[in-house]
GUMAR-803173 format. One line per field, with one value per residue: x, y, z of N, C-alpha, C, O, CB in turn; residue number from 1. Coordinates in steps of 0.02 Angstrom, whole numbers, plus 50000, padded with zeros to 5 digits. Glycine has a CB too. Layout:
N
n_c1: c(X, ...)
n_c2: c(Y, ...)
n_c3: c(Z, ...)
ca_c1: c(X, ...)
ca_c2: c(Y, ...)
ca_c3: c(Z, ...)
c_c1: c(X, ...)
c_c2: c(Y, ...)
c_c3: c(Z, ...)
o_c1: c(X, ...)
o_c2: c(Y, ...)
o_c3: c(Z, ...)
cb_c1: c(X, ...)
cb_c2: c(Y, ...)
cb_c3: c(Z, ...)
n: c(NUM, ...)
END
This chain:
159
n_c1: c(51856, 51878, 51775, 51801, 51895, 51994, 52158, 52301, 52359, 52240, 52191, 52070, 52032, 52047, 51948, 51840, 51840, 51815, 51685, 51612, 51625, 51563, 51434, 51393, 51396, 51294, 51181, 51068, 51012, 50977, 50880, 50780, 50718, 50574, 50516, 50461, 50539, 50662, 50795, 50859, 51010, 51085, 51218, 51251, 51324, 51274, 51172, 51103, 51166, 51143, 51012, 50936, 50801, 50791, 50749, 50834, 50879, 50948, 51076, 51057, 50973, 50806, 50728, 50632, 50587, 50606, 50655, 50777, 50889, 50954, 50918, 50786, 50711, 50750, 50701, 50563, 50536, 50571, 50471, 50356, 50371, 50359, 50461, 50549, 50614, 50710, 50865, 50965, 51125, 51236, 51354, 51447, 51434, 51306, 51234, 51247, 51172, 51042, 51014, 51013, 50905, 50795, 50797, 50813, 50783, 50862, 50982, 51003, 51133, 51207, 51358, 51531, 51666, 51751, 51671, 51568, 51633, 51662, 51531, 51485, 51572, 51532, 51394, 51404, 51490, 51474, 51341, 51227, 51137, 51188, 51155, 51095, 51170, 51158, 51257, 51285, 51396, 51451, 51452, 51527, 51634, 51682, 51679, 51572, 51443, 51425, 51386, 51273, 51226, 51070, 50977, 51028, 51015, 50874, 50833, 50891, 50825, 50697, 50702)
n_c2: c(47580, 47511, 47502, 47458, 47334, 47345, 47355, 47464, 47614, 47675, 47727, 47842, 47794, 47656, 47628, 47666, 47568, 47455, 47483, 47491, 47361, 47289, 47342, 47288, 47151, 47141, 47187, 47115, 47046, 47155, 47218, 47124, 47142, 47206, 47377, 47415, 47351, 47409, 47518, 47686, 47773, 47927, 48048, 48169, 48276, 48312, 48396, 48562, 48656, 48785, 48813, 48700, 48610, 48491, 48370, 48334, 48176, 48095, 47998, 48028, 48125, 48175, 48202, 48343, 48379, 48512, 48573, 48635, 48567, 48427, 48314, 48324, 48301, 48169, 48108, 48131, 48051, 47925, 47910, 47915, 47796, 47703, 47656, 47581, 47674, 47828, 47894, 48023, 48018, 48048, 47986, 47840, 47730, 47727, 47656, 47518, 47508, 47549, 47454, 47337, 47364, 47393, 47295, 47286, 47227, 47266, 47395, 47561, 47667, 47829, 47912, 47961, 47879, 47810, 47797, 47723, 47601, 47558, 47538, 47434, 47333, 47322, 47283, 47165, 47079, 47089, 47074, 46946, 46912, 46962, 47088, 47154, 47288, 47444, 47570, 47743, 47860, 48016, 48162, 48271, 48273, 48282, 48360, 48443, 48533, 48445, 48352, 48263, 48162, 48189, 48137, 48009, 47951, 47954, 47873, 47750, 47726, 47698, 47574)
n_c3: c(53040, 52884, 52744, 52620, 52545, 52455, 52425, 52450, 52363, 52263, 52104, 52034, 51909, 51924, 52021, 51945, 51844, 51923, 51973, 51854, 51805, 51909, 51901, 51777, 51808, 51903, 51843, 51779, 51887, 51968, 51887, 51893, 52013, 52088, 52086, 52211, 52302, 52303, 52353, 52355, 52362, 52386, 52388, 52518, 52473, 52352, 52372, 52368, 52474, 52521, 52492, 52514, 52585, 52648, 52771, 52917, 52979, 53088, 53032, 52901, 52771, 52731, 52582, 52537, 52418, 52370, 52258, 52243, 52203, 52107, 52175, 52215, 52097, 52074, 52190, 52173, 52060, 52111, 52208, 52126, 52054, 52152, 52235, 52374, 52451, 52467, 52514, 52577, 52603, 52739, 52759, 52709, 52798, 52842, 52750, 52780, 52898, 52855, 52757, 52831, 52915, 52825, 52727, 52578, 52409, 52307, 52264, 52211, 52185, 52198, 52184, 52214, 52127, 52218, 52336, 52279, 52247, 52376, 52425, 52343, 52387, 52522, 52509, 52439, 52509, 52649, 52667, 52679, 52578, 52460, 52390, 52238, 52152, 52069, 52005, 51991, 51939, 52006, 51905, 51930, 52059, 52233, 52394, 52411, 52323, 52212, 52060, 51952, 51812, 51775, 51685, 51659, 51787, 51807, 51701, 51735, 51856, 51809, 51749)
ca_c1: c(51848, 51871, 51725, 51828, 51954, 52040, 52218, 52348, 52335, 52204, 52171, 51999, 52022, 52038, 51881, 51792, 51838, 51782, 51613, 51582, 51621, 51512, 51369, 51377, 51384, 51232, 51126, 51008, 50982, 50946, 50820, 50729, 50688, 50522, 50530, 50441, 50591, 50726, 50814, 50904, 51054, 51121, 51261, 51231, 51362, 51235, 51123, 51120, 51162, 51118, 50940, 50904, 50754, 50788, 50743, 50887, 50853, 51004, 51134, 51038, 50923, 50747, 50715, 50565, 50574, 50600, 50674, 50840, 50942, 50932, 50891, 50714, 50685, 50762, 50653, 50497, 50532, 50572, 50404, 50308, 50380, 50343, 50520, 50547, 50636, 50771, 50900, 51022, 51171, 51290, 51414, 51437, 51417, 51233, 51209, 51242, 51116, 50979, 51004, 50994, 50839, 50742, 50804, 50795, 50803, 50912, 51000, 51032, 51173, 51241, 51414, 51595, 51688, 51777, 51614, 51533, 51671, 51651, 51463, 51484, 51606, 51489, 51332, 51419, 51527, 51450, 51270, 51217, 51097, 51224, 51106, 51119, 51178, 51176, 51293, 51293, 51448, 51443, 51487, 51575, 51636, 51711, 51640, 51514, 51425, 51437, 51335, 51260, 51186, 51002, 50945, 51052, 50985, 50802, 50828, 50908, 50770, 50638, 50712)
ca_c2: c(47520, 47524, 47459, 47434, 47292, 47355, 47380, 47508, 47677, 47658, 47786, 47846, 47750, 47587, 47626, 47670, 47501, 47410, 47496, 47473, 47287, 47268, 47360, 47239, 47087, 47142, 47219, 47073, 47034, 47218, 47229, 47074, 47162, 47256, 47443, 47419, 47319, 47443, 47580, 47732, 47811, 47982, 48080, 48236, 48327, 48329, 48446, 48633, 48668, 48853, 48817, 48636, 48607, 48422, 48361, 48291, 48120, 48056, 47992, 48043, 48176, 48155, 48254, 48372, 48397, 48585, 48596, 48672, 48526, 48370, 48262, 48331, 48265, 48098, 48088, 48131, 47991, 47868, 47906, 47899, 47726, 47660, 47627, 47572, 47737, 47864, 47923, 48067, 47994, 48089, 47946, 47772, 47681, 47727, 47605, 47455, 47513, 47552, 47390, 47289, 47382, 47393, 47234, 47295, 47175, 47296, 47464, 47606, 47716, 47884, 47933, 47963, 47810, 47780, 47777, 47670, 47539, 47538, 47513, 47367, 47288, 47312, 47248, 47099, 47035, 47091, 47058, 46876, 46905, 46991, 47132, 47182, 47361, 47482, 47629, 47798, 47904, 48088, 48191, 48316, 48250, 48326, 48353, 48487, 48557, 48394, 48349, 48198, 48163, 48174, 48094, 47941, 47926, 47942, 47816, 47690, 47716, 47674, 47508)
ca_c3: c(53000, 52813, 52712, 52557, 52556, 52400, 52459, 52416, 52336, 52202, 52067, 52014, 51851, 51948, 52051, 51889, 51814, 51971, 51976, 51789, 51803, 51957, 51871, 51726, 51841, 51943, 51805, 51769, 51953, 51988, 51847, 51912, 52077, 52079, 52114, 52281, 52343, 52289, 52388, 52320, 52405, 52354, 52438, 52541, 52436, 52292, 52393, 52365, 52547, 52535, 52481, 52529, 52641, 52670, 52844, 52945, 53018, 53111, 52988, 52832, 52760, 52692, 52533, 52537, 52348, 52366, 52192, 52243, 52174, 52068, 52218, 52214, 52038, 52085, 52241, 52143, 52017, 52157, 52237, 52072, 52034, 52209, 52267, 52447, 52482, 52446, 52572, 52564, 52654, 52765, 52755, 52684, 52849, 52848, 52705, 52815, 52945, 52819, 52723, 52883, 52940, 52774, 52688, 52508, 52362, 52263, 52282, 52161, 52221, 52164, 52226, 52179, 52113, 52279, 52378, 52243, 52256, 52446, 52432, 52312, 52433, 52579, 52493, 52412, 52554, 52717, 52667, 52661, 52517, 52403, 52359, 52175, 52153, 52009, 52028, 51944, 51965, 52001, 51848, 51962, 52128, 52284, 52456, 52408, 52256, 52162, 52009, 51922, 51751, 51797, 51635, 51671, 51849, 51795, 51656, 51774, 51904, 51774, 51720)
c_c1: c(51838, 51820, 51754, 51892, 52005, 52102, 52259, 52317, 52305, 52180, 52096, 51985, 52011, 51969, 51828, 51785, 51802, 51707, 51579, 51574, 51566, 51442, 51347, 51358, 51316, 51171, 51063, 50973, 50947, 50880, 50763, 50693, 50635, 50540, 50516, 50491, 50660, 50734, 50860, 50944, 51089, 51163, 51237, 51266, 51326, 51183, 51149, 51112, 51136, 51043, 50901, 50860, 50746, 50787, 50797, 50855, 50911, 51061, 51117, 50988, 50865, 50729, 50642, 50546, 50562, 50620, 50740, 50899, 50912, 50903, 50815, 50682, 50694, 50711, 50582, 50487, 50530, 50502, 50351, 50311, 50366, 50402, 50510, 50570, 50698, 50800, 50959, 51071, 51223, 51356, 51397, 51417, 51342, 51202, 51197, 51182, 51049, 50963, 50982, 50923, 50783, 50742, 50781, 50816, 50857, 50924, 51027, 51069, 51204, 51297, 51476, 51617, 51714, 51721, 51574, 51567, 51662, 51582, 51456, 51515, 51562, 51429, 51344, 51450, 51499, 51376, 51261, 51182, 51130, 51176, 51134, 51117, 51188, 51202, 51297, 51343, 51429, 51481, 51537, 51576, 51673, 51668, 51580, 51503, 51442, 51380, 51329, 51219, 51116, 50966, 50964, 51020, 50911, 50790, 50840, 50853, 50711, 50644, 50690)
c_c2: c(47539, 47475, 47425, 47394, 47298, 47389, 47426, 47572, 47664, 47722, 47784, 47801, 47678, 47579, 47627, 47602, 47451, 47420, 47479, 47398, 47262, 47285, 47308, 47172, 47084, 47165, 47176, 47059, 47096, 47228, 47181, 47093, 47216, 47322, 47446, 47388, 47350, 47505, 47621, 47771, 47865, 48017, 48150, 48291, 48348, 48383, 48517, 48658, 48737, 48858, 48755, 48639, 48536, 48418, 48312, 48238, 48075, 48057, 48003, 48101, 48146, 48214, 48278, 48397, 48472, 48613, 48632, 48633, 48466, 48314, 48265, 48295, 48190, 48072, 48083, 48068, 47928, 47856, 47887, 47824, 47678, 47625, 47623, 47636, 47766, 47898, 47964, 48053, 48045, 48053, 47875, 47720, 47676, 47672, 47539, 47454, 47511, 47486, 47337, 47301, 47372, 47333, 47241, 47235, 47199, 47368, 47499, 47660, 47768, 47906, 47943, 47890, 47775, 47754, 47721, 47602, 47514, 47508, 47444, 47316, 47271, 47268, 47178, 47052, 47034, 47073, 46987, 46866, 46932, 47034, 47160, 47259, 47386, 47548, 47680, 47847, 47977, 48114, 48244, 48295, 48300, 48318, 48399, 48509, 48507, 48394, 48278, 48208, 48141, 48128, 48021, 47911, 47909, 47882, 47751, 47675, 47681, 47604, 47453)
c_c3: c(52927, 52785, 52651, 52571, 52500, 52429, 52416, 52392, 52268, 52168, 52052, 51955, 51873, 51980, 51996, 51857, 51858, 51969, 51910, 51783, 51849, 51932, 51821, 51757, 51876, 51904, 51801, 51835, 51979, 51952, 51865, 51977, 52064, 52113, 52189, 52329, 52333, 52332, 52343, 52372, 52363, 52408, 52457, 52502, 52371, 52308, 52379, 52437, 52564, 52530, 52502, 52591, 52668, 52746, 52867, 52989, 53038, 53061, 52914, 52831, 52721, 52647, 52537, 52468, 52339, 52298, 52189, 52214, 52137, 52111, 52219, 52156, 52045, 52135, 52213, 52100, 52060, 52186, 52186, 52055, 52092, 52240, 52343, 52483, 52450, 52508, 52548, 52620, 52674, 52760, 52735, 52735, 52860, 52805, 52742, 52862, 52909, 52784, 52773, 52907, 52888, 52728, 52615, 52466, 52315, 52285, 52220, 52199, 52175, 52211, 52182, 52169, 52176, 52323, 52346, 52252, 52328, 52455, 52401, 52360, 52493, 52563, 52464, 52463, 52625, 52722, 52642, 52594, 52454, 52361, 52294, 52177, 52082, 52034, 51973, 51975, 51958, 51940, 51870, 52035, 52171, 52346, 52460, 52336, 52201, 52112, 51983, 51858, 51769, 51749, 51646, 51734, 51837, 51750, 51694, 51825, 51871, 51745, 51766)
o_c1: c(51794, 51822, 51733, 51937, 52054, 52098, 52254, 52256, 52339, 52152, 52064, 51931, 51970, 51935, 51776, 51729, 51763, 51669, 51522, 51523, 51527, 51395, 51290, 51310, 51284, 51115, 51009, 50912, 50893, 50830, 50705, 50642, 50650, 50576, 50554, 50487, 50711, 50686, 50895, 50916, 51118, 51145, 51208, 51241, 51345, 51154, 51210, 51058, 51108, 51013, 50840, 50879, 50699, 50819, 50804, 50811, 50921, 51091, 51158, 50964, 50874, 50717, 50596, 50495, 50514, 50604, 50758, 50952, 50851, 50866, 50782, 50631, 50651, 50680, 50546, 50435, 50491, 50477, 50305, 50259, 50361, 50395, 50468, 50547, 50733, 50763, 50998, 51061, 51250, 51409, 51340, 51384, 51317, 51149, 51144, 51145, 51004, 50905, 50937, 50884, 50730, 50693, 50734, 50862, 50894, 50883, 51066, 51040, 51224, 51285, 51473, 51590, 51701, 51723, 51549, 51534, 51656, 51574, 51424, 51487, 51555, 51415, 51299, 51439, 51500, 51352, 51285, 51195, 51102, 51160, 51190, 51069, 51221, 51173, 51311, 51333, 51395, 51535, 51584, 51525, 51693, 51625, 51541, 51548, 51469, 51332, 51375, 51183, 51103, 50929, 50922, 51001, 50889, 50742, 50803, 50835, 50678, 50594, 50695)
o_c2: c(47579, 47415, 47370, 47418, 47261, 47445, 47428, 47583, 47644, 47765, 47732, 47771, 47643, 47529, 47593, 47580, 47410, 47372, 47454, 47373, 47218, 47245, 47285, 47139, 47032, 47163, 47201, 47059, 47092, 47244, 47197, 47063, 47266, 47323, 47475, 47397, 47320, 47541, 47594, 47798, 47850, 48015, 48186, 48347, 48397, 48412, 48528, 48679, 48746, 48903, 48757, 48667, 48522, 48458, 48257, 48251, 48022, 48109, 47990, 48123, 48098, 48269, 48237, 48431, 48493, 48670, 48658, 48661, 48456, 48271, 48213, 48261, 48151, 48019, 48036, 48035, 47882, 47800, 47848, 47793, 47617, 47571, 47658, 47649, 47733, 47926, 47943, 48074, 48081, 48084, 47853, 47671, 47625, 47646, 47509, 47405, 47474, 47465, 47297, 47254, 47346, 47320, 47207, 47197, 47159, 47398, 47471, 47694, 47752, 47919, 47935, 47844, 47715, 47697, 47677, 47552, 47453, 47457, 47400, 47262, 47213, 47220, 47136, 46992, 46981, 47057, 46971, 46818, 46926, 47017, 47187, 47289, 47354, 47579, 47663, 47871, 47997, 48089, 48260, 48299, 48353, 48274, 48396, 48505, 48526, 48431, 48238, 48257, 48081, 48084, 47977, 47853, 47855, 47844, 47702, 47616, 47640, 47577, 47394)
o_c3: c(52911, 52799, 52632, 52604, 52497, 52454, 52354, 52399, 52221, 52201, 52055, 51950, 51844, 51968, 52002, 51843, 51834, 51964, 51910, 51759, 51830, 51942, 51822, 51736, 51878, 51930, 51818, 51839, 52010, 51983, 51854, 51994, 52032, 52163, 52227, 52390, 52351, 52346, 52300, 52419, 52311, 52467, 52416, 52499, 52340, 52263, 52378, 52458, 52619, 52560, 52508, 52642, 52706, 52780, 52841, 53030, 53008, 53048, 52870, 52883, 52683, 52670, 52541, 52460, 52306, 52282, 52136, 52201, 52137, 52085, 52223, 52164, 52024, 52124, 52228, 52105, 52045, 52189, 52200, 52043, 52081, 52269, 52371, 52538, 52411, 52549, 52505, 52677, 52632, 52757, 52742, 52717, 52886, 52821, 52736, 52865, 52929, 52781, 52760, 52917, 52905, 52693, 52593, 52484, 52286, 52320, 52181, 52241, 52119, 52270, 52121, 52201, 52185, 52345, 52380, 52263, 52338, 52489, 52430, 52371, 52512, 52599, 52465, 52462, 52657, 52776, 52588, 52558, 52399, 52304, 52293, 52201, 52041, 52079, 51915, 52031, 51910, 51925, 51834, 52069, 52148, 52349, 52508, 52294, 52149, 52119, 51991, 51852, 51776, 51770, 51642, 51735, 51856, 51760, 51686, 51835, 51903, 51720, 51749)
cb_c1: c(51789, 51939, 51663, 51843, 51932, 52008, 52260, 52379, 52394, 52146, 52211, 51980, 52082, 52093, 51871, 51815, 51908, 51809, 51601, 51626, 51689, 51525, 51373, 51436, 51439, 51242, 51150, 51027, 51036, 50994, 50837, 50762, 50742, 50455, 50489, 50373, 50594, 50732, 50847, 50865, 51106, 51071, 51333, 51246, 51431, 51200, 51107, 51073, 51230, 51150, 50927, 50957, 50686, 50847, 50671, 50938, 50799, 50983, 51164, 51007, 50953, 50686, 50730, 50561, 50513, 50642, 50622, 50857, 50992, 50989, 50919, 50695, 50721, 50835, 50655, 50486, 50592, 50623, 50386, 50324, 50451, 50294, 50583, 50591, 50649, 50755, 50923, 51001, 51206, 51276, 51452, 51499, 51451, 51204, 51257, 51307, 51122, 50980, 51068, 51044, 50840, 50749, 50764, 50826, 50743, 50889, 51053, 50977, 51227, 51191, 51429, 51649, 51743, 51820, 51569, 51529, 51747, 51660, 51413, 51522, 51672, 51465, 51292, 51464, 51598, 51461, 51229, 51178, 51031, 51255, 51088, 51076, 51237, 51114, 51362, 51224, 51514, 51468, 51436, 51556, 51668, 51715, 51685, 51522, 51460, 51445, 51350, 51224, 51218, 50963, 50965, 51128, 50992, 50770, 50877, 50976, 50748, 50621, 50785)
cb_c2: c(47477, 47518, 47499, 47493, 47220, 47398, 47322, 47472, 47729, 47611, 47794, 47919, 47754, 47569, 47685, 47723, 47476, 47422, 47569, 47500, 47256, 47300, 47430, 47229, 47073, 47186, 47234, 47007, 47011, 47277, 47222, 47006, 47188, 47231, 47496, 47385, 47245, 47461, 47565, 47780, 47765, 48032, 48084, 48244, 48300, 48267, 48439, 48673, 48659, 48901, 48830, 48582, 48635, 48381, 48334, 48334, 48081, 47985, 47923, 47981, 48238, 48136, 48229, 48429, 48358, 48617, 48640, 48693, 48502, 48343, 48268, 48404, 48290, 48085, 48137, 48194, 47988, 47879, 47971, 47940, 47715, 47610, 47669, 47513, 47726, 47917, 47867, 48144, 47932, 48109, 47946, 47750, 47699, 47795, 47594, 47442, 47578, 47609, 47368, 47293, 47455, 47455, 47179, 47359, 47151, 47293, 47465, 47637, 47682, 47943, 47880, 48005, 47811, 47830, 47837, 47687, 47550, 47598, 47562, 47367, 47319, 47379, 47288, 47105, 47056, 47160, 47108, 46840, 46939, 46936, 47189, 47156, 47381, 47490, 47610, 47833, 47891, 48124, 48221, 48393, 48182, 48400, 48367, 48548, 48623, 48324, 48398, 48150, 48118, 48239, 48116, 47940, 47979, 48005, 47822, 47698, 47783, 47720, 47497)
cb_c3: c(53025, 52776, 52694, 52509, 52562, 52342, 52482, 52359, 52332, 52216, 52003, 51997, 51805, 51998, 52100, 51837, 51799, 52042, 51994, 51731, 51823, 52025, 51838, 51677, 51891, 52002, 51735, 51735, 52004, 51974, 51773, 51920, 52127, 52106, 52078, 52290, 52329, 52215, 52456, 52272, 52440, 52319, 52411, 52616, 52419, 52264, 52468, 52314, 52577, 52487, 52409, 52538, 52619, 52642, 52862, 52985, 52977, 53125, 52996, 52798, 52723, 52739, 52461, 52588, 52321, 52420, 52165, 52314, 52229, 52027, 52289, 52211, 51974, 52111, 52300, 52099, 51969, 52214, 52271, 52009, 52010, 52189, 52251, 52467, 52554, 52389, 52620, 52560, 52628, 52838, 52822, 52652, 52915, 52830, 52646, 52855, 52986, 52768, 52687, 52942, 52962, 52733, 52721, 52480, 52322, 52188, 52339, 52112, 52260, 52146, 52281, 52219, 52060, 52317, 52393, 52169, 52241, 52493, 52400, 52244, 52457, 52606, 52444, 52352, 52556, 52747, 52625, 52716, 52526, 52359, 52406, 52117, 52199, 51960, 52053, 51927, 51928, 52066, 51799, 51953, 52134, 52260, 52515, 52456, 52242, 52195, 51951, 51971, 51695, 51805, 51563, 51678, 51906, 51765, 51597, 51810, 51933, 51719, 51702)
n: c(1, 2, 3, 4, 5, 6, 7, 8, 9, 10, 11, 12, 13, 14, 15, 16, 17, 18, 19, 20, 21, 22, 23, 24, 25, 26, 27, 28, 29, 30, 31, 32, 33, 34, 35, 36, 37, 38, 39, 40, 41, 42, 43, 44, 45, 46, 47, 48, 49, 50, 51, 52, 53, 54, 55, 56, 57, 58, 59, 60, 61, 62, 63, 64, 65, 66, 67, 68, 69, 70, 71, 72, 73, 74, 75, 76, 77, 78, 79, 80, 81, 82, 83, 84, 85, 86, 87, 88, 89, 90, 91, 92, 93, 94, 95, 96, 97, 98, 99, 100, 101, 102, 103, 104, 105, 106, 107, 108, 109, 110, 111, 112, 113, 114, 115, 116, 117, 118, 119, 120, 121, 122, 123, 124, 125, 126, 127, 128, 129, 130, 131, 132, 133, 134, 135, 136, 137, 138, 139, 140, 141, 142, 143, 144, 145, 146, 147, 148, 149, 150, 151, 152, 153, 154, 155, 156, 157, 158, 159)
END
């Protein structure tokens, strides 16, 4: 089952435009949600797999803030601010399960543009409450050893 209903072969530029537009549309609603009602999703490809000590928990990992990658700094900030939680996702389908289970008021997601567009689609159309999302794209994507602008993530978390 495809989560994204965007048809045809779509370039990264198109996904980038979609996610930027969706970010703008949801920004005010996202900012109105208290930290305690927000979830954060980051991709497993952001982990330093050679050093990561994250605990596997079914379809996601739980960060132990070991310091081997940027997820540790993100997790630390999430916990300091009192967010509902942070999850290191193995795949996009986990989002649907966690949203249904935890019922967040808003979601901050980090991913490649393609996964970001899929998450917007899922949270806007399949969820009755149309959860506001803010998305931060990976600065280097791929299936492993990806990267993100940590300053941008920490700034967005704090808003």
